Predicted model as a PDB file, atoms N, CA, C, CB and O in Angstrom, pLDDT in the B-factor column:
MODEL        1                                                                  
ATOM      1  N   ALA A   1       0.861  -1.101   0.044  1.00 88.00           N  
ATOM      2  CA  ALA A   1       0.014   0.012   0.003  1.00 88.00           C  
ATOM      3  C   ALA A   1       0.990   1.164   0.030  1.00 88.00           C  
ATOM      4  CB  ALA A   1      -1.039   0.031   1.168  1.00 88.00           C  
ATOM      5  O   ALA A   1       2.109   1.151   0.544  1.00 88.00           O  
ATOM      6  N   VAL A   2       0.335   2.276  -0.673  1.00 92.00           N  
ATOM      7  CA  VAL A   2       1.094   3.583  -0.677  1.00 92.00           C  
ATOM      8  C   VAL A   2       0.501   4.677   0.124  1.00 92.00           C  
ATOM      9  CB  VAL A   2       1.233   4.085  -2.046  1.00 92.00           C  
ATOM     10  O   VAL A   2       1.087   5.253   1.040  1.00 92.00           O  
ATOM     11  N   SER A   3      -0.828   4.951  -0.328  1.00 95.00           N  
ATOM     12  CA  SER A   3      -1.493   6.122   0.310  1.00 95.00           C  
ATOM     13  C   SER A   3      -2.618   5.758   1.220  1.00 95.00           C  
ATOM     14  CB  SER A   3      -2.020   7.050  -0.728  1.00 95.00           C  
ATOM     15  O   SER A   3      -2.812   6.389   2.260  1.00 95.00           O  
ATOM     16  N   VAL A   4      -3.363   4.754   0.850  1.00 96.00           N  
ATOM     17  CA  VAL A   4      -4.539   4.305   1.669  1.00 96.00           C  
ATOM     18  C   VAL A   4      -4.545   2.737   1.770  1.00 96.00           C  
ATOM     19  CB  VAL A   4      -5.926   4.832   1.006  1.00 96.00           C  
ATOM     20  O   VAL A   4      -3.887   2.082   0.961  1.00 96.00           O  
ATOM     21  N   ILE A   5      -5.231   2.173   2.687  1.00 96.00           N  
ATOM     22  CA  ILE A   5      -5.559   0.729   2.624  1.00 96.00           C  
ATOM     23  C   ILE A   5      -6.956   0.531   2.999  1.00 96.00           C  
ATOM     24  CB  ILE A   5      -4.667  -0.107   3.522  1.00 96.00           C  
ATOM     25  O   ILE A   5      -7.415   1.253   3.884  1.00 96.00           O  
ATOM     26  N   ASN A   6      -7.642  -0.290   2.485  1.00 95.00           N  
ATOM     27  CA  ASN A   6      -9.078  -0.515   2.612  1.00 95.00           C  
ATOM     28  C   ASN A   6      -9.142  -2.075   3.224  1.00 95.00           C  
ATOM     29  CB  ASN A   6      -9.894  -0.306   1.057  1.00 95.00           C  
ATOM     30  O   ASN A   6      -8.430  -3.011   2.861  1.00 95.00           O  
ATOM     31  N   PHE A   7     -10.140  -2.101   4.204  1.00 93.00           N  
ATOM     32  CA  PHE A   7     -10.414  -3.335   4.844  1.00 93.00           C  
ATOM     33  C   PHE A   7     -12.028  -3.573   4.756  1.00 93.00           C  
ATOM     34  CB  PHE A   7      -9.848  -3.292   6.378  1.00 93.00           C  
ATOM     35  O   PHE A   7     -12.822  -2.742   5.198  1.00 93.00           O  
ATOM     36  N   GLU A   8     -12.375  -4.632   4.221  1.00 90.00           N  
ATOM     37  CA  GLU A   8     -13.819  -4.948   4.282  1.00 90.00           C  
ATOM     38  C   GLU A   8     -14.071  -6.233   5.050  1.00 90.00           C  
ATOM     39  CB  GLU A   8     -14.408  -5.069   2.867  1.00 90.00           C  
ATOM     40  O   GLU A   8     -13.394  -7.255   4.934  1.00 90.00           O  
ATOM     41  N   PHE A   9     -15.101  -6.073   5.833  1.00 81.00           N  
ATOM     42  CA  PHE A   9     -15.407  -7.307   6.747  1.00 81.00           C  
ATOM     43  C   PHE A   9     -16.961  -7.425   6.707  1.00 81.00           C  
ATOM     44  CB  PHE A   9     -14.832  -7.111   8.384  1.00 81.00           C  
ATOM     45  O   PHE A   9     -17.767  -6.725   7.319  1.00 81.00           O  
ATOM     46  N   LEU A  10     -17.215  -8.484   5.834  1.00 76.00           N  
ATOM     47  CA  LEU A  10     -18.615  -8.830   5.447  1.00 76.00           C  
ATOM     48  C   LEU A  10     -19.107 -10.013   6.169  1.00 76.00           C  
ATOM     49  CB  LEU A  10     -18.731  -9.087   3.970  1.00 76.00           C  
ATOM     50  O   LEU A  10     -20.256 -10.006   6.611  1.00 76.00           O  
ATOM     51  N   LYS A  11     -18.362 -10.991   6.321  1.00 72.00           N  
ATOM     52  CA  LYS A  11     -18.763 -12.335   6.850  1.00 72.00           C  
ATOM     53  C   LYS A  11     -18.753 -12.238   8.373  1.00 72.00           C  
ATOM     54  CB  LYS A  11     -17.773 -13.510   6.343  1.00 72.00           C  
ATOM     55  O   LYS A  11     -17.668 -12.144   8.947  1.00 72.00           O  
ATOM     56  N   GLY A  12     -19.933 -12.254   9.087  1.00 73.00           N  
ATOM     57  CA  GLY A  12     -20.053 -12.321  10.489  1.00 73.00           C  
ATOM     58  C   GLY A  12     -19.687 -10.873  11.156  1.00 73.00           C  
ATOM     59  O   GLY A  12     -19.175 -10.835  12.275  1.00 73.00           O  
ATOM     60  N   TYR A  13     -19.936  -9.842  10.514  1.00 77.00           N  
ATOM     61  CA  TYR A  13     -19.650  -8.621  10.916  1.00 77.00           C  
ATOM     62  C   TYR A  13     -20.429  -8.231  12.113  1.00 77.00           C  
ATOM     63  CB  TYR A  13     -19.828  -7.757   9.878  1.00 77.00           C  
ATOM     64  O   TYR A  13     -21.641  -8.442  12.119  1.00 77.00           O  
ATOM     65  N   ASP A  14     -19.795  -7.635  13.209  1.00 84.00           N  
ATOM     66  CA  ASP A  14     -20.566  -7.015  14.421  1.00 84.00           C  
ATOM     67  C   ASP A  14     -20.114  -5.652  14.690  1.00 84.00           C  
ATOM     68  CB  ASP A  14     -20.382  -7.840  15.739  1.00 84.00           C  
ATOM     69  O   ASP A  14     -18.919  -5.410  14.521  1.00 84.00           O  
ATOM     70  N   LYS A  15     -20.869  -4.766  15.069  1.00 83.00           N  
ATOM     71  CA  LYS A  15     -20.533  -3.430  15.325  1.00 83.00           C  
ATOM     72  C   LYS A  15     -19.750  -3.205  16.506  1.00 83.00           C  
ATOM     73  CB  LYS A  15     -21.652  -2.679  15.398  1.00 83.00           C  
ATOM     74  O   LYS A  15     -19.196  -2.132  16.746  1.00 83.00           O  
ATOM     75  N   TYR A  16     -19.699  -4.379  17.358  1.00 89.00           N  
ATOM     76  CA  TYR A  16     -18.952  -4.238  18.638  1.00 89.00           C  
ATOM     77  C   TYR A  16     -17.586  -4.846  18.465  1.00 89.00           C  
ATOM     78  CB  TYR A  16     -19.705  -4.921  19.836  1.00 89.00           C  
ATOM     79  O   TYR A  16     -16.904  -5.074  19.464  1.00 89.00           O  
ATOM     80  N   PHE A  17     -17.103  -5.150  17.132  1.00 92.00           N  
ATOM     81  CA  PHE A  17     -15.732  -5.609  16.963  1.00 92.00           C  
ATOM     82  C   PHE A  17     -14.752  -4.408  17.106  1.00 92.00           C  
ATOM     83  CB  PHE A  17     -15.562  -6.309  15.568  1.00 92.00           C  
ATOM     84  O   PHE A  17     -15.176  -3.271  16.895  1.00 92.00           O  
ATOM     85  N   THR A  18     -13.453  -4.623  17.458  1.00 94.00           N  
ATOM     86  CA  THR A  18     -12.533  -3.649  17.563  1.00 94.00           C  
ATOM     87  C   THR A  18     -11.461  -3.931  16.390  1.00 94.00           C  
ATOM     88  CB  THR A  18     -11.942  -3.636  19.016  1.00 94.00           C  
ATOM     89  O   THR A  18     -11.338  -5.085  15.978  1.00 94.00           O  
ATOM     90  N   PHE A  19     -10.743  -2.962  15.890  1.00 95.00           N  
ATOM     91  CA  PHE A  19      -9.774  -2.986  14.905  1.00 95.00           C  
ATOM     92  C   PHE A  19      -8.543  -2.407  15.328  1.00 95.00           C  
ATOM     93  CB  PHE A  19     -10.215  -2.368  13.771  1.00 95.00           C  
ATOM     94  O   PHE A  19      -8.458  -1.264  15.778  1.00 95.00           O  
ATOM     95  N   GLN A  20      -7.434  -3.323  15.161  1.00 97.00           N  
ATOM     96  CA  GLN A  20      -6.112  -2.748  15.605  1.00 97.00           C  
ATOM     97  C   GLN A  20      -5.050  -2.826  14.635  1.00 97.00           C  
ATOM     98  CB  GLN A  20      -5.630  -3.403  16.797  1.00 97.00           C  
ATOM     99  O   GLN A  20      -4.984  -3.836  13.934  1.00 97.00           O  
ATOM    100  N   VAL A  21      -4.284  -1.980  14.509  1.00 98.00           N  
ATOM    101  CA  VAL A  21      -3.043  -2.147  13.523  1.00 98.00           C  
ATOM    102  C   VAL A  21      -1.734  -1.870  14.434  1.00 98.00           C  
ATOM    103  CB  VAL A  21      -3.117  -0.980  12.143  1.00 98.00           C  
ATOM    104  O   VAL A  21      -1.601  -0.856  15.120  1.00 98.00           O  
ATOM    105  N   PHE A  22      -0.774  -2.931  14.342  1.00 98.00           N  
ATOM    106  CA  PHE A  22       0.455  -2.848  15.050  1.00 98.00           C  
ATOM    107  C   PHE A  22       1.674  -2.680  14.010  1.00 98.00           C  
ATOM    108  CB  PHE A  22       0.613  -4.138  15.953  1.00 98.00           C  
ATOM    109  O   PHE A  22       1.660  -3.289  12.940  1.00 98.00           O  
ATOM    110  N   ASN A  23       2.633  -1.902  14.344  1.00 97.00           N  
ATOM    111  CA  ASN A  23       4.004  -1.920  13.542  1.00 97.00           C  
ATOM    112  C   ASN A  23       4.556  -3.247  14.004  1.00 97.00           C  
ATOM    113  CB  ASN A  23       5.110  -0.586  13.889  1.00 97.00           C  
ATOM    114  O   ASN A  23       4.123  -4.000  14.876  1.00 97.00           O  
ATOM    115  N   PHE A  24       5.749  -3.376  13.117  1.00 93.00           N  
ATOM    116  CA  PHE A  24       6.395  -4.713  13.175  1.00 93.00           C  
ATOM    117  C   PHE A  24       7.165  -4.986  14.448  1.00 93.00           C  
ATOM    118  CB  PHE A  24       7.329  -4.872  12.023  1.00 93.00           C  
ATOM    119  O   PHE A  24       7.607  -6.106  14.704  1.00 93.00           O  
ATOM    120  N   ILE A  25       7.321  -3.887  15.279  1.00 95.00           N  
ATOM    121  CA  ILE A  25       7.929  -4.052  16.578  1.00 95.00           C  
ATOM    122  C   ILE A  25       6.855  -4.219  17.755  1.00 95.00           C  
ATOM    123  CB  ILE A  25       8.842  -2.826  16.842  1.00 95.00           C  
ATOM    124  O   ILE A  25       7.204  -4.370  18.926  1.00 95.00           O  
ATOM    125  N   GLY A  26       5.602  -4.180  17.368  1.00 95.00           N  
ATOM    126  CA  GLY A  26       4.507  -4.419  18.183  1.00 95.00           C  
ATOM    127  C   GLY A  26       3.802  -3.321  18.733  1.00 95.00           C  
ATOM    128  O   GLY A  26       2.904  -3.567  19.538  1.00 95.00           O  
ATOM    129  N   LYS A  27       4.099  -1.982  18.387  1.00 97.00           N  
ATOM    130  CA  LYS A  27       3.455  -0.811  18.860  1.00 97.00           C  
ATOM    131  C   LYS A  27       2.186  -0.619  18.204  1.00 97.00           C  
ATOM    132  CB  LYS A  27       4.276   0.346  18.690  1.00 97.00           C  
ATOM    133  O   LYS A  27       2.062  -0.714  16.983  1.00 97.00           O  
ATOM    134  N   LYS A  28       1.163  -0.328  19.060  1.00 97.00           N  
ATOM    135  CA  LYS A  28      -0.254  -0.088  18.298  1.00 97.00           C  
ATOM    136  C   LYS A  28      -0.172   1.091  17.725  1.00 97.00           C  
ATOM    137  CB  LYS A  28      -1.546  -0.079  19.159  1.00 97.00           C  
ATOM    138  O   LYS A  28       0.300   2.020  18.380  1.00 97.00           O  
ATOM    139  N   VAL A  29      -0.596   1.291  16.436  1.00 97.00           N  
ATOM    140  CA  VAL A  29      -0.650   2.480  15.739  1.00 97.00           C  
ATOM    141  C   VAL A  29      -2.132   2.965  15.281  1.00 97.00           C  
ATOM    142  CB  VAL A  29       0.240   2.306  14.580  1.00 97.00           C  
ATOM    143  O   VAL A  29      -2.333   4.126  14.925  1.00 97.00           O  
ATOM    144  N   VAL A  30      -3.016   2.107  15.316  1.00 97.00           N  
ATOM    145  CA  VAL A  30      -4.405   2.338  15.169  1.00 97.00           C  
ATOM    146  C   VAL A  30      -5.235   1.492  16.086  1.00 97.00           C  
ATOM    147  CB  VAL A  30      -4.796   2.114  13.794  1.00 97.00           C  
ATOM    148  O   VAL A  30      -4.996   0.302  16.292  1.00 97.00           O  
ATOM    149  N   ASP A  31      -6.256   2.184  16.645  1.00 97.00           N  
ATOM    150  CA  ASP A  31      -7.150   1.370  17.546  1.00 97.00           C  
ATOM    151  C   ASP A  31      -8.554   1.785  17.476  1.00 97.00           C  
ATOM    152  CB  ASP A  31      -6.715   1.457  18.979  1.00 97.00           C  
ATOM    153  O   ASP A  31      -8.928   2.710  18.197  1.00 97.00           O  
ATOM    154  N   LEU A  32      -9.304   1.243  16.745  1.00 95.00           N  
ATOM    155  CA  LEU A  32     -10.693   1.628  16.337  1.00 95.00           C  
ATOM    156  C   LEU A  32     -11.836   0.793  17.226  1.00 95.00           C  
ATOM    157  CB  LEU A  32     -10.864   1.308  14.692  1.00 95.00           C  
ATOM    158  O   LEU A  32     -12.081  -0.394  17.013  1.00 95.00           O  
ATOM    159  N   LYS A  33     -12.412   1.488  18.120  1.00 92.00           N  
ATOM    160  CA  LYS A  33     -13.324   0.719  19.008  1.00 92.00           C  
ATOM    161  C   LYS A  33     -14.768   0.532  18.225  1.00 92.00           C  
ATOM    162  CB  LYS A  33     -13.508   1.546  20.485  1.00 92.00           C  
ATOM    163  O   LYS A  33     -15.472  -0.428  18.537  1.00 92.00           O  
ATOM    164  N   SER A  34     -15.169   1.389  17.284  1.00 84.00           N  
ATOM    165  CA  SER A  34     -16.376   1.276  16.549  1.00 84.00           C  
ATOM    166  C   SER A  34     -16.119   0.938  15.140  1.00 84.00           C  
ATOM    167  CB  SER A  34     -17.149   2.495  16.639  1.00 84.00           C  
ATOM    168  O   SER A  34     -15.759   1.820  14.360  1.00 84.00           O  
ATOM    169  N   VAL A  35     -16.305  -0.476  14.701  1.00 88.00           N  
ATOM    170  CA  VAL A  35     -15.807  -0.831  13.454  1.00 88.00           C  
ATOM    171  C   VAL A  35     -16.957  -0.794  12.561  1.00 88.00           C  
ATOM    172  CB  VAL A  35     -15.114  -2.148  13.456  1.00 88.00           C  
ATOM    173  O   VAL A  35     -18.021  -1.220  13.012  1.00 88.00           O  
ATOM    174  N   THR A  36     -16.914  -0.313  11.256  1.00 87.00           N  
ATOM    175  CA  THR A  36     -17.900  -0.438  10.219  1.00 87.00           C  
ATOM    176  C   THR A  36     -17.582  -1.506   9.269  1.00 87.00           C  
ATOM    177  CB  THR A  36     -18.055   0.807   9.506  1.00 87.00           C  
ATOM    178  O   THR A  36     -16.404  -1.861   9.244  1.00 87.00           O  
ATOM    179  N   PRO A  37     -18.308  -2.015   8.580  1.00 88.00           N  
ATOM    180  CA  PRO A  37     -18.025  -3.090   7.687  1.00 88.00           C  
ATOM    181  C   PRO A  37     -16.808  -2.765   6.567  1.00 88.00           C  
ATOM    182  CB  PRO A  37     -19.394  -3.428   6.969  1.00 88.00           C  
ATOM    183  O   PRO A  37     -16.119  -3.663   6.083  1.00 88.00           O  
ATOM    184  N   LYS A  38     -16.670  -1.512   6.274  1.00 91.00           N  
ATOM    185  CA  LYS A  38     -15.553  -1.208   5.372  1.00 91.00           C  
ATOM    186  C   LYS A  38     -14.814  -0.006   6.165  1.00 91.00           C  
ATOM    187  CB  LYS A  38     -16.090  -0.780   3.779  1.00 91.00           C  
ATOM    188  O   LYS A  38     -15.382   0.983   6.630  1.00 91.00           O  
ATOM    189  N   ILE A  39     -13.423  -0.296   6.225  1.00 92.00           N  
ATOM    190  CA  ILE A  39     -12.609   0.686   6.931  1.00 92.00           C  
ATOM    191  C   ILE A  39     -11.622   1.122   5.933  1.00 92.00           C  
ATOM    192  CB  ILE A  39     -11.931   0.129   8.230  1.00 92.00           C  
ATOM    193  O   ILE A  39     -11.017   0.303   5.241  1.00 92.00           O  
ATOM    194  N   ILE A  40     -11.426   2.508   5.834  1.00 95.00           N  
ATOM    195  CA  ILE A  40     -10.386   3.077   4.942  1.00 95.00           C  
ATOM    196  C   ILE A  40      -9.329   3.744   5.889  1.00 95.00           C  
ATOM    197  CB  ILE A  40     -11.027   4.163   3.871  1.00 95.00           C  
ATOM    198  O   ILE A  40      -9.696   4.589   6.706  1.00 95.00           O  
ATOM    199  N   ILE A  41      -8.135   3.398   5.789  1.00 96.00           N  
ATOM    200  CA  ILE A  41      -7.044   3.959   6.748  1.00 96.00           C  
ATOM    201  C   ILE A  41      -6.076   4.869   5.899  1.00 96.00           C  
ATOM    202  CB  ILE A  41      -6.162   2.706   7.489  1.00 96.00           C  
ATOM    203  O   ILE A  41      -5.309   4.248   5.163  1.00 96.00           O  
ATOM    204  N   PRO A  42      -6.007   5.979   5.889  1.00 96.00           N  
ATOM    205  CA  PRO A  42      -5.038   6.824   5.209  1.00 96.00           C  
ATOM    206  C   PRO A  42      -3.628   6.491   5.835  1.00 96.00           C  
ATOM    207  CB  PRO A  42      -5.427   8.396   5.365  1.00 96.00           C  
ATOM    208  O   PRO A  42      -3.504   6.449   7.059  1.00 96.00           O  
ATOM    209  N   LEU A  43      -2.634   6.271   5.041  1.00 96.00           N  
ATOM    210  CA  LEU A  43      -1.227   5.958   5.524  1.00 96.00           C  
ATOM    211  C   LEU A  43      -0.339   7.081   5.472  1.00 96.00           C  
ATOM    212  CB  LEU A  43      -0.602   4.880   4.745  1.00 96.00           C  
ATOM    213  O   LEU A  43       0.855   6.882   5.249  1.00 96.00           O  
ATOM    214  N   THR A  44      -0.859   8.433   5.681  1.00 94.00           N  
ATOM    215  CA  THR A  44       0.125   9.398   5.557  1.00 94.00           C  
ATOM    216  C   THR A  44       0.920   9.464   6.797  1.00 94.00           C  
ATOM    217  CB  THR A  44      -0.448  10.678   5.226  1.00 94.00           C  
ATOM    218  O   THR A  44       2.034   9.969   6.659  1.00 94.00           O  
ATOM    219  N   GLU A  45       0.579   9.046   8.031  1.00 92.00           N  
ATOM    220  CA  GLU A  45       1.182   8.984   9.262  1.00 92.00           C  
ATOM    221  C   GLU A  45       2.062   7.640   9.455  1.00 92.00           C  
ATOM    222  CB  GLU A  45       0.090   9.111  10.298  1.00 92.00           C  
ATOM    223  O   GLU A  45       2.740   7.489  10.471  1.00 92.00           O  
ATOM    224  N   PHE A  46       2.021   6.805   8.565  1.00 96.00           N  
ATOM    225  CA  PHE A  46       2.677   5.484   8.600  1.00 96.00           C  
ATOM    226  C   PHE A  46       3.916   5.581   7.963  1.00 96.00           C  
ATOM    227  CB  PHE A  46       1.890   4.413   7.975  1.00 96.00           C  
ATOM    228  O   PHE A  46       4.039   6.228   6.923  1.00 96.00           O  
ATOM    229  N   PHE A  47       5.117   4.822   8.651  1.00 95.00           N  
ATOM    230  CA  PHE A  47       6.339   4.881   8.065  1.00 95.00           C  
ATOM    231  C   PHE A  47       6.376   3.631   7.207  1.00 95.00           C  
ATOM    232  CB  PHE A  47       7.468   4.992   9.089  1.00 95.00           C  
ATOM    233  O   PHE A  47       5.553   2.725   7.338  1.00 95.00           O  
ATOM    234  N   ARG A  48       7.419   3.618   6.273  1.00 95.00           N  
ATOM    235  CA  ARG A  48       7.657   2.315   5.547  1.00 95.00           C  
ATOM    236  C   ARG A  48       7.809   1.128   6.451  1.00 95.00           C  
ATOM    237  CB  ARG A  48       8.899   2.406   4.694  1.00 95.00           C  
ATOM    238  O   ARG A  48       8.389   1.241   7.531  1.00 95.00           O  
ATOM    239  N   GLY A  49       7.327   0.048   6.058  1.00 96.00           N  
ATOM    240  CA  GLY A  49       7.420  -1.280   6.709  1.00 96.00           C  
ATOM    241  C   GLY A  49       6.285  -2.266   6.705  1.00 96.00           C  
ATOM    242  O   GLY A  49       5.376  -2.051   5.903  1.00 96.00           O  
ATOM    243  N   VAL A  50       6.224  -3.126   7.347  1.00 97.00           N  
ATOM    244  CA  VAL A  50       5.326  -4.148   7.536  1.00 97.00           C  
ATOM    245  C   VAL A  50       4.411  -3.989   8.867  1.00 97.00           C  
ATOM    246  CB  VAL A  50       6.121  -5.411   7.551  1.00 97.00           C  
ATOM    247  O   VAL A  50       4.897  -3.732   9.969  1.00 97.00           O  
ATOM    248  N   TYR A  51       3.185  -4.151   8.656  1.00 97.00           N  
ATOM    249  CA  TYR A  51       2.085  -3.825   9.727  1.00 97.00           C  
ATOM    250  C   TYR A  51       1.307  -5.083   9.872  1.00 97.00           C  
ATOM    251  CB  TYR A  51       1.068  -2.566   9.302  1.00 97.00           C  
ATOM    252  O   TYR A  51       1.190  -5.878   8.940  1.00 97.00           O  
ATOM    253  N   ILE A  52       0.725  -5.276  11.151  1.00 97.00           N  
ATOM    254  CA  ILE A  52      -0.022  -6.371  11.387  1.00 97.00           C  
ATOM    255  C   ILE A  52      -1.514  -5.890  11.790  1.00 97.00           C  
ATOM    256  CB  ILE A  52       0.684  -7.224  12.466  1.00 97.00           C  
ATOM    257  O   ILE A  52      -1.548  -5.006  12.645  1.00 97.00           O  
ATOM    258  N   TYR A  53      -2.530  -6.272  11.377  1.00 96.00           N  
ATOM    259  CA  TYR A  53      -3.976  -6.015  11.875  1.00 96.00           C  
ATOM    260  C   TYR A  53      -4.584  -7.064  12.350  1.00 96.00           C  
ATOM    261  CB  TYR A  53      -4.844  -5.525  10.926  1.00 96.00           C  
ATOM    262  O   TYR A  53      -4.357  -8.223  12.003  1.00 96.00           O  
ATOM    263  N   GLN A  54      -5.540  -6.634  13.326  1.00 96.00           N  
ATOM    264  CA  GLN A  54      -6.222  -7.546  14.067  1.00 96.00           C  
ATOM    265  C   GLN A  54      -7.667  -7.133  14.239  1.00 96.00           C  
ATOM    266  CB  GLN A  54      -5.557  -7.731  15.329  1.00 96.00           C  
ATOM    267  O   GLN A  54      -7.906  -6.002  14.662  1.00 96.00           O  
ATOM    268  N   LEU A  55      -8.685  -7.999  13.929  1.00 94.00           N  
ATOM    269  CA  LEU A  55     -10.081  -7.652  14.161  1.00 94.00           C  
ATOM    270  C   LEU A  55     -10.480  -8.546  15.248  1.00 94.00           C  
ATOM    271  CB  LEU A  55     -10.998  -7.803  12.897  1.00 94.00           C  
ATOM    272  O   LEU A  55     -10.318  -9.761  15.142  1.00 94.00           O  
ATOM    273  N   ARG A  56     -11.007  -7.994  16.317  1.00 94.00           N  
ATOM    274  CA  ARG A  56     -11.305  -8.745  17.493  1.00 94.00           C  
ATOM    275  C   ARG A  56     -12.818  -8.536  17.862  1.00 94.00           C  
ATOM    276  CB  ARG A  56     -10.352  -8.312  18.659  1.00 94.00           C  
ATOM    277  O   ARG A  56     -13.440  -7.511  17.583  1.00 94.00           O  
ATOM    278  N   ASP A  57     -13.324  -9.589  18.500  1.00 91.00           N  
ATOM    279  CA  ASP A  57     -14.861  -9.565  18.888  1.00 91.00           C  
ATOM    280  C   ASP A  57     -14.826  -8.811  20.380  1.00 91.00           C  
ATOM    281  CB  ASP A  57     -15.603 -11.302  18.977  1.00 91.00           C  
ATOM    282  O   ASP A  57     -13.818  -8.404  20.958  1.00 91.00           O  
ATOM    283  N   ARG A  58     -16.125  -8.744  20.812  1.00 90.00           N  
ATOM    284  CA  ARG A  58     -16.336  -8.123  22.131  1.00 90.00           C  
ATOM    285  C   ARG A  58     -15.568  -8.579  23.319  1.00 90.00           C  
ATOM    286  CB  ARG A  58     -17.651  -8.261  22.460  1.00 90.00           C  
ATOM    287  O   ARG A  58     -15.281  -7.860  24.276  1.00 90.00           O  
ATOM    288  N   THR A  59     -15.238  -9.913  23.169  1.00 94.00           N  
ATOM    289  CA  THR A  59     -14.437 -10.663  24.245  1.00 94.00           C  
ATOM    290  C   THR A  59     -13.021 -10.640  24.076  1.00 94.00           C  
ATOM    291  CB  THR A  59     -14.807 -12.068  24.317  1.00 94.00           C  
ATOM    292  O   THR A  59     -12.285 -11.097  24.951  1.00 94.00           O  
ATOM    293  N   GLY A  60     -12.546 -10.105  22.936  1.00 94.00           N  
ATOM    294  CA  GLY A  60     -11.130  -9.875  22.764  1.00 94.00           C  
ATOM    295  C   GLY A  60     -10.579 -10.998  21.834  1.00 94.00           C  
ATOM    296  O   GLY A  60      -9.405 -10.960  21.465  1.00 94.00           O  
ATOM    297  N   LYS A  61     -11.468 -12.048  21.434  1.00 95.00           N  
ATOM    298  CA  LYS A  61     -10.924 -13.174  20.696  1.00 95.00           C  
ATOM    299  C   LYS A  61     -10.603 -12.406  19.180  1.00 95.00           C  
ATOM    300  CB  LYS A  61     -12.113 -14.571  20.643  1.00 95.00           C  
ATOM    301  O   LYS A  61     -11.283 -11.508  18.684  1.00 95.00           O  
ATOM    302  N   ILE A  62      -9.510 -12.957  18.667  1.00 94.00           N  
ATOM    303  CA  ILE A  62      -9.176 -12.542  17.238  1.00 94.00           C  
ATOM    304  C   ILE A  62      -9.930 -13.219  16.097  1.00 94.00           C  
ATOM    305  CB  ILE A  62      -7.740 -12.790  16.993  1.00 94.00           C  
ATOM    306  O   ILE A  62      -9.727 -14.394  15.793  1.00 94.00           O  
ATOM    307  N   ILE A  63     -10.785 -12.451  15.494  1.00 90.00           N  
ATOM    308  CA  ILE A  63     -11.653 -12.876  14.355  1.00 90.00           C  
ATOM    309  C   ILE A  63     -10.949 -13.026  13.062  1.00 90.00           C  
ATOM    310  CB  ILE A  63     -12.747 -11.916  14.157  1.00 90.00           C  
ATOM    311  O   ILE A  63     -11.173 -13.990  12.332  1.00 90.00           O  
ATOM    312  N   ASP A  64     -10.098 -12.090  12.761  1.00 91.00           N  
ATOM    313  CA  ASP A  64      -9.382 -12.053  11.510  1.00 91.00           C  
ATOM    314  C   ASP A  64      -8.076 -11.289  11.812  1.00 91.00           C  
ATOM    315  CB  ASP A  64     -10.243 -11.367  10.346  1.00 91.00           C  
ATOM    316  O   ASP A  64      -8.063 -10.404  12.667  1.00 91.00           O  
ATOM    317  N   SER A  65      -6.928 -11.648  11.077  1.00 94.00           N  
ATOM    318  CA  SER A  65      -5.586 -10.971  11.283  1.00 94.00           C  
ATOM    319  C   SER A  65      -4.920 -11.149   9.918  1.00 94.00           C  
ATOM    320  CB  SER A  65      -4.666 -11.637  12.539  1.00 94.00           C  
ATOM    321  O   SER A  65      -5.304 -11.935   9.052  1.00 94.00           O  
ATOM    322  N   GLY A  66      -3.853 -10.303   9.832  1.00 95.00           N  
ATOM    323  CA  GLY A  66      -3.136 -10.407   8.621  1.00 95.00           C  
ATOM    324  C   GLY A  66      -2.068  -9.409   8.701  1.00 95.00           C  
ATOM    325  O   GLY A  66      -1.860  -8.801   9.751  1.00 95.00           O  
ATOM    326  N   LYS A  67      -1.362  -9.207   7.608  1.00 96.00           N  
ATOM    327  CA  LYS A  67      -0.427  -8.074   7.524  1.00 96.00           C  
ATOM    328  C   LYS A  67      -0.448  -7.498   6.194  1.00 96.00           C  
ATOM    329  CB  LYS A  67       0.965  -8.469   7.866  1.00 96.00           C  
ATOM    330  O   LYS A  67      -1.011  -8.023   5.233  1.00 96.00           O  
ATOM    331  N   PHE A  68       0.198  -6.378   6.170  1.00 96.00           N  
ATOM    332  CA  PHE A  68       0.224  -5.518   4.967  1.00 96.00           C  
ATOM    333  C   PHE A  68       1.763  -4.750   4.963  1.00 96.00           C  
ATOM    334  CB  PHE A  68      -1.129  -4.367   5.044  1.00 96.00           C  
ATOM    335  O   PHE A  68       2.499  -4.722   5.950  1.00 96.00           O  
ATOM    336  N   GLN A  69       2.049  -4.197   3.766  1.00 97.00           N  
ATOM    337  CA  GLN A  69       3.276  -3.479   3.761  1.00 97.00           C  
ATOM    338  C   GLN A  69       3.079  -2.007   3.307  1.00 97.00           C  
ATOM    339  CB  GLN A  69       4.266  -4.192   2.869  1.00 97.00           C  
ATOM    340  O   GLN A  69       2.276  -1.779   2.403  1.00 97.00           O  
ATOM    341  N   VAL A  70       3.716  -1.080   3.842  1.00 96.00           N  
ATOM    342  CA  VAL A  70       3.562   0.185   3.418  1.00 96.00           C  
ATOM    343  C   VAL A  70       4.928   0.538   2.698  1.00 96.00           C  
ATOM    344  CB  VAL A  70       3.180   1.116   4.606  1.00 96.00           C  
ATOM    345  O   VAL A  70       6.041   0.366   3.195  1.00 96.00           O  
ATOM    346  N   VAL A  71       4.666   1.047   1.472  1.00 94.00           N  
ATOM    347  CA  VAL A  71       5.844   1.385   0.648  1.00 94.00           C  
ATOM    348  C   VAL A  71       5.770   2.832   0.296  1.00 94.00           C  
ATOM    349  CB  VAL A  71       5.927   0.517  -0.638  1.00 94.00           C  
ATOM    350  O   VAL A  71       4.766   3.278  -0.258  1.00 94.00           O  
ATOM    351  N   LYS A  72       6.782   3.577   0.593  1.00 82.00           N  
ATOM    352  CA  LYS A  72       6.846   4.977   0.362  1.00 82.00           C  
ATOM    353  C   LYS A  72       8.082   5.383  -0.364  1.00 82.00           C  
ATOM    354  CB  LYS A  72       6.752   5.692   1.617  1.00 82.00           C  
ATOM    355  O   LYS A  72       8.278   6.567  -0.636  1.00 82.00           O  
TER     356      LYS A  72                                                      
ENDMDL                                                                          
END                                                                             
């Protein structure tokens, strides 16, 4: 990703999910408490590197996770 990244959560979506993004050393850089089915995150404040995302349910269980790379 260069300028924005899009996430779409269609299967089993719940408005009480939380969405977090961590940089590769584990620092949380995004923490959204109110998640919509489609999230657009601008990458203007992100440094070049690999990031990990996690979608969690209301109990904290990870529903979906993955990684993406920011290239600037």
